[in-house]
C-alpha positions, 0 to 999 in steps of 0.5 A, a space after each residue: 500500500 505504501 508503494 502505491 501511495 508513493 507511486 501516486 505521489 511521484 506521478 502527481 509531483 511530476 505532473 505538477 512540475 511539467 504543468 508549471 514548466 509549460 506554464 512558464 514557457 507560455 508566459 506571457 500570453 497576453 499584455 503585462 501591466 507594469 505599474 510604476 508608483 512614481 510620477 511620469 518623467 522621473 528616473 523610475 518612469 524613464 528607466 522602466 520605459 527604456 527597459 520594457 520597450 525592449 522587453 516587449 520586443 524580446 517576449 513578443 507581448 506588450 508591457 504596458 506602463 502605468 504610472 500610479 503615484 501618490 502617498 509617497 509611492 504607496 498607492 501604486 505599491 499596494 495595488 501591485 501587492 493585491 494583484 493576482 500572482 500570475 505575472 501579469 502585474 509587475 512593478 518598477 520601483 526604487 529604494 523608496 519602497 524600502 524607505 516607506 517601510 520606516 516612514 509610515 507607521 502602517 502600510 497596507 502591505 509587507 515591504 519584504 514578504 508581499 513581493 518578489 524582487 526579480 532584479 534591479 535594472 539600474 543603479 541610481 547614483 546621487 551626486 553631491 553638488 554645491 552652489 558656486 558661491 559657497 567657498 568649497 571645492 571638495 568634500 573635505 572643504 564642505 565638512 570643514 566649513 560646516 563644522 565652523 558654521 553649524 546650521 548656517 549651510 542649508 541643503 535642499 531635498 525633494 521632501 522629508 524622507 526622500 532619497 535626497 534627504 536621507 543621503 544628506 542626513 547620513 552625510 551629516 551624521 557620519 561627518 559630525 556636522 549640522 546643516 539645515 534641511 530645506 525640503 521642497 515639493 519635488 527634486 525639480 524645485 529643489 534643483 532650481 532652489 540650489 541654482 538660485 542660491 536659496 540653498 547651498 548644497 544638494 544631492 541629486 541625479 546627473 539628469 537633474 544637475 545637467 542643465 545647471 552644470 552647463 550654466 555653471 550654477 552648480 559645482 560637483 564634489 562627489 558621487 554617493 556610490 562606492 565606485 566612480 560612475 562611467 559618465 563622470 569618471 573624474 568625479 571622486 566618490 564621497 568616501 574617497 574625497 573625504 568621508 571614509 565609509 560613506 555610501 548611499 546609492 539607490 536602485 531602480 528594480 523590478 518586483 512582482 507580487 509574492 506567489 508568482 511561480 518560479 518559471 515566470 520569475 525565471 522568464 522575466 529574469 532571463 529577458 531582463 538580462 538580455 534587455 540590460 545587455 542590449 547596447 542601445 538600452 545600456 547607452 540610453 540608461 547611462 546617458 542619464 547616469 543610470 548604470 545598468 544593474 543586474 542580480 539574481 532574485 536571491 541576490 536581490 532579496 539579500 540586497 532588499 534585506 540589507 537596505 531595509 536594515 540600513 534604512 531602519 537606522 538612517 530614517 529615524 536618524 534623519 528625523 524624517 516624517 510623513 505629513 
């Protein structure tokens, strides 16, 4: 009797495996919705459109971009968490996904448990810039000035709890200095504020700084990543320029609801690998200082956890609050 039960169990298991594999091979058989819980025109939206345009060509189905911003990106994220785990609703998000877990007292989803990270698609490196009128030409100069003039130097952010705010908060903490935080309603207005001299310091993307660089309205001091970026190889990292150990780079990545079958994850993962290796995709991302970034789902899961733990310290330290 035991042999019969084992034989039946084995047959069921093999049938399940074959059915699952076949399901993965037929995916996608209809258009896939790609929710981006950020405003149109931002780095997450741009990166998602560049990569998923190529994905449509590779997999022969439309990947339809749907921007759904609001409530610090949590509205669109909640919609993905509640979607059927069939692979036909996926998400392009950033490290804001991790920050929200520590900014909001309660979320309608579990940041780590309710999603599967397929892979990051781009490293989003911040650049530390200052207004040219500020008498500093290096990270060391900025730290020295801020130490002698506590709270006199003001830095802009895209809002309380934004990546820009947290990057500067970590900088202040590690350098043992105090600069005044001036939150703006978005990175665009914050960049304009820096160029106009309303504030003296800001961390921003190259895409945002680019027009101000051309008009000599900002001086670049360093990048927030642990390695230099290909677009600006002469610009040092903040760590090598005077603040040892500093690193606060963000990412843009692809996630699905928890429960999506592994063959579907593998199909998405394999196609994303090909898309990111495409020379045109790589160039378009790098022109925006978004270095293509690729990991296995397991590596991405570890990165999500390590970032979660890092933000658990940085967010309270920043004093960031959600209005």
